[in-house]
matplotlib code that plots the C-alpha trace (Angstrom):
import matplotlib.pyplot as plt

x = [8.2, 4.6, 3.5, 6.4, 5.5, 1.8, 2.9, 5.2, 2.5, 0.0, 2.5, 3.1, -0.6, -1.3, 1.6, 0.5, -3.1, -1.9, 0.4, -2.4, -4.7, -4.3, -2.9, -3.6, -0.7, -0.4, -0.2, 0.0, -1.9, -3.0, -4.3, -7.8, -8.7, -11.9, -12.9, -13.4, -10.0, -8.6, -5.5, -3.7, -1.6, 0.8, 0.8, 3.0, 3.4, 5.1, 2.7, -0.6, -2.0, -4.8, -8.5, -9.7, -8.9, -9.6, -9.7, -9.1, -10.0, -8.2, -8.4, -11.7, -14.8, -14.8, -17.3, -16.0, -17.4, -15.6, -12.5, -11.0, -8.6, -6.2, -4.7, -1.5, -3.4, -5.3, -8.5, -10.2, -12.6, -14.7, -16.4, -19.0, -19.6, -21.3, -21.1, -19.7, -17.0, -16.4, -12.9, -11.8, -14.0, -13.3, -14.6, -13.8, -13.9, -14.0, -12.7, -15.2, -12.7, -9.9, -6.3, -5.0, -1.9, -1.4, -4.2, -2.0, -3.1, -1.0, -2.8, -5.7, -7.4, -9.7, -12.3, -13.3, -13.3, -13.0, -15.8, -14.9, -14.4, -11.8, -10.4, -8.6, -8.0, -8.5, -5.9, -7.0, -4.9, -5.2, -4.6, -4.7, -5.3, -4.4, -6.8]
y = [-41.7, -42.4, -38.8, -37.3, -39.4, -38.3, -34.6, -34.8, -36.4, -33.7, -30.9, -32.5, -32.8, -29.2, -27.8, -29.9, -28.5, -25.0, -25.1, -26.4, -23.5, -20.5, -17.7, -14.0, -11.9, -8.2, -6.0, -2.6, 0.1, 3.7, 6.4, 7.3, 11.0, 12.6, 13.9, 11.7, 10.0, 7.9, 5.7, 3.2, 0.2, -1.2, -5.0, -6.1, -9.1, -11.6, -11.0, -10.4, -13.9, -13.4, -14.4, -12.7, -9.3, -8.2, -4.7, -4.4, -1.2, 0.1, 3.3, 4.7, 3.8, 4.3, 4.6, 2.4, 3.6, 1.4, -0.6, -0.8, -3.6, -3.1, -6.3, -6.7, -7.8, -4.5, -5.8, -3.7, -4.9, -2.1, -3.2, -0.8, -1.1, 2.0, 0.5, 1.5, -0.6, -0.1, 0.1, -3.5, -4.7, -6.0, -6.4, -9.5, -9.2, -12.3, -11.3, -12.2, -14.2, -16.4, -15.9, -16.9, -16.2, -12.4, -11.5, -10.7, -7.7, -4.7, -2.0, -1.7, 1.7, 2.4, 5.2, 5.9, 8.3, 8.2, 9.2, 12.7, 12.4, 12.7, 9.3, 10.6, 9.0, 5.4, 3.0, 0.6, -2.6, -4.5, -8.3, -10.8, -14.6, -17.0, -19.8]
z = [50.6, 49.3, 50.3, 48.3, 45.3, 45.5, 45.9, 42.9, 40.8, 41.8, 40.9, 37.5, 36.8, 37.8, 35.7, 32.7, 32.9, 33.4, 30.4, 28.1, 29.0, 26.8, 28.9, 28.4, 27.2, 28.2, 25.1, 26.8, 28.7, 28.3, 30.7, 29.9, 29.9, 31.1, 27.6, 24.6, 24.3, 21.5, 22.1, 20.0, 21.2, 18.7, 18.8, 15.9, 13.7, 16.1, 18.9, 17.0, 16.5, 18.9, 18.6, 21.8, 23.3, 26.9, 28.2, 32.0, 33.7, 36.8, 38.9, 37.7, 35.6, 31.9, 29.1, 26.2, 22.9, 20.4, 19.6, 16.2, 15.3, 12.4, 10.9, 8.9, 5.7, 5.7, 7.2, 10.0, 12.6, 14.2, 17.4, 18.8, 22.6, 24.1, 27.6, 31.0, 32.6, 36.4, 37.9, 38.3, 35.5, 32.1, 28.6, 26.5, 22.7, 20.5, 17.1, 14.3, 12.3, 13.7, 13.0, 9.5, 7.6, 7.2, 9.7, 12.6, 14.8, 13.9, 16.1, 18.4, 18.6, 21.6, 21.9, 25.5, 28.4, 32.2, 34.6, 35.9, 39.7, 42.4, 41.7, 38.7, 35.3, 34.6, 33.2, 30.5, 30.0, 26.8, 26.8, 24.0, 24.0, 21.2, 20.3]

ax = plt.figure().add_subplot(projection="3d")
ax.plot(x, y, z, "-o")
ax.set_aspect("equal")
plt.show()
């Protein structure tokens, strides 16, 4: 009986700590071409209250040139990277200004290209995290 009580308590504590941590929300993905590529992921008003973005790379390496974030209030944040991200790697972007009324993320435009090789095109997944 005592072991069951301890196990139940441990599960409750673990679930409480996991729910308090801010989880990453998947916003979409795009296939990255070998030439200079520009893709846009529409985020939208109800899901766009993020303060951090994360780009996960699968399948092949990419060269990330820049990310442009368009907000609902007309503001634009242009983040220059000019870095290589290996397959399985990621880039985390902390937006310069936190979320406030009207500043939801409308669209995210990515400028990049895959490394030309026999592994094929890369897939870039965009994730967002609320504060």
